[in-house]
Every structure is written in C-alpha cells, then in structure tokens.
C-alpha positions, 0 to 999 in steps of 0.5 A, a space after each residue: 954833270 957827273 964824273 963820266 960827263 953824263 948830265 944828272 937827272 935834273 940836267 936831262 931835260 928843260 921842258 915845261 911841266 905838263 898838266 894831264 891831257 895837255 900837249 906841250 910839243 908838236 914835234 920830236 927831233 932825234 939824233 941818229 947815231 947812238 940814239 936811234 941806232 945801237 952804238 958801236 960802244 955797246 957792241 965791242 965784244 960782238 964786233 971783235 968776234 965779227 971782225 976776227 979780233 982777239 978779245 979785248 982788242 977794242 978797249 975803248 968804250 966812249 960814253 959807256 965808260 969814258 975813263 977807258 977812252 982818252 980820245 973820247 974825253 978829248 972829243 968831249 973837251 972840244 979838242 977834236 970833233 966827233 968826225 975826227 974821233 971816228 976817223 981815228 978809230 976807224 983807221 986804228 981798227 983798219 990797221 989791226 985788220 991789215 987795211 990802210 986808210 979805213 974811213 968811218 964808212 968802211 968801219 961801219 959797213 964792216 960791223 953793221 951786218 946784212 940787215 940795217 934794221 937790226 941796228 935800230 934800237 927797239 926803244 927808238 922804234 917804239 918811241 917814234 911809233 908812239 910819237 906818230 900815233 899821238 900826232 907828233 911830227 918826227 925828224 932826224 938831225 944828224 951830223 954824218 948819217 950818210 957819211 958814216 952809214 952810206 946811201 944803200 944802208 939808208 935806202 933799206 932802213 925802215 925807220 927812215 920811212 917813218 920820219 917827216 924830215 931828215 937834215 943831214 950835215 953830210 949834204 948841208 955842211 952845217 953841223 950841230 951845234 950850229 943853230 942853222 942845223 936845228 932851224 933847217 929841221 924846224 922850218 921843214 916841219 913848220 914847227 916853232 922852236 918852243 914846240 919841239 923836243 930835241 934828243 942827242 947823246 952829245 951835250 954840246 948838241 943839246 946845249 945848241 938846241 937849247 940856245 936855238 930855243 928848243 927843249 932838249 934832252 941828253 940821251 945816255 948811251 949807258 941807259 938807252 931804254 931809260 932815256 927813251 922812257 924819259 923822252 916819252 914821259 916828257 912828250 906825254 905819249 903812250 908806249 905802243 907795247 904796253 898801251 899805258 901812258 909813261 
C-alpha cells in the first residue's frame, strides 16, 4: 500500500497463476461507479465548466490525489461511509449553485450529460465484451447504483444489457463489504466463489470479496486503462480491439 492508499502491484490481485490455455475463472464481477463509469474526480475541470463554477472550485480529487481531499481520507479510514462522502460533496456543490439539500442523485444528474453511455469507460466496455466473448458470465455488485444514478439513466445504459446479474444495495440494503452482497451475485450466477474475479476501487470491498473466498483486484482510478488491462490479463482473455491476448 503506497502513501496515497493505493495497493502496490503485488497487492492488486490474489489470483492463482494461470498456465497457457487454462481457464481459472467462470465469472467477472465489477463494481459500478468509478470502475465501469468515469469518475467525477477525473472530470473536475469539465464539471466546473458544465455547472458554471469558477475554475478550481472543486478542489478535491478523491482517489486521484487523496492529499487534496481530507474528506476522502476520512472515508478511507472508516470514519464515514462512501454514501456519507457523496452526500456531503453533493450538498457542498449544491450550495455553490444556490440549491439547498442537493442529494448525490441531484449532483450526478447535473454532471452526467444527455447520453448515459458517455459515462462508461471504453476500457470497461472492451473488457466486458472480451469476457463475454470468452464465455465468462459478467455481473455488477454496487452499493448505490440506482440511488446515485437513477432508474432513467439505468434504463438507457447499453452496458447494463450486457451483464448477467446486477446486485444493487439500493434495493437489497446489503452493502459491500458484507459477504452477503457478494454471495447474492455468486448465487444468482450459479458460480463458486473461487471461480469468480471481483474488481472494486475501494480496498475494503476488495478485502471483503477475498474474505468471501473470491479472487479480487483493486481498481486504481488514477490508472483505469492499466487496471482493466490487468483484469484481462488475470482472466486470460483477449482485447476485442487488438485481438491479442493481453
């Protein structure tokens, strides 16, 4: 673990070594926000312009640079939840715009634009497509997908039609790293824990997946393309763009 709270390369995955031609996994399980979607932290200057805020107004960078964001550090230390973090940030931005009681849903609605698919990382889209082409099942395990993004956004998101299972704590009330969150996805897929790879940008959720018997990888929001390349390498699947094993 480095000074920014990002696991070192040796900590990024705990998957067994794969021999050529050997398939170690039957399923890929992904977090949603900041893993599948481009995080707000990566878009701060764009968001300031979109909302009509002066440059530098959003001076917190979360996992991109935790040193700029004491509130994020409090979340990493377990003093507040991720839901608490975004509730406070949404309220803060709302006050800048003259809105009282803004919720995370209000904030994300304001910044996401008219096309939900633009929020999806290209590397996420490619990895899901490659996993499915290789015959793997794909699922999403999220703590607040509908709570933060809303049903209309979800209904228009093409990627959600490409996954086999969606477990959302908005409805289940069971948040990662509770082992029941992972178990719900595994049971729905009919996959043994040891045959699934889980990916999340929160280390505590990665640790929770490992405690539930799964292989798990930390997703570095500061290096999203590299993170997905490592996922594909661990799964032993080809990138649909290059057609080469990674």
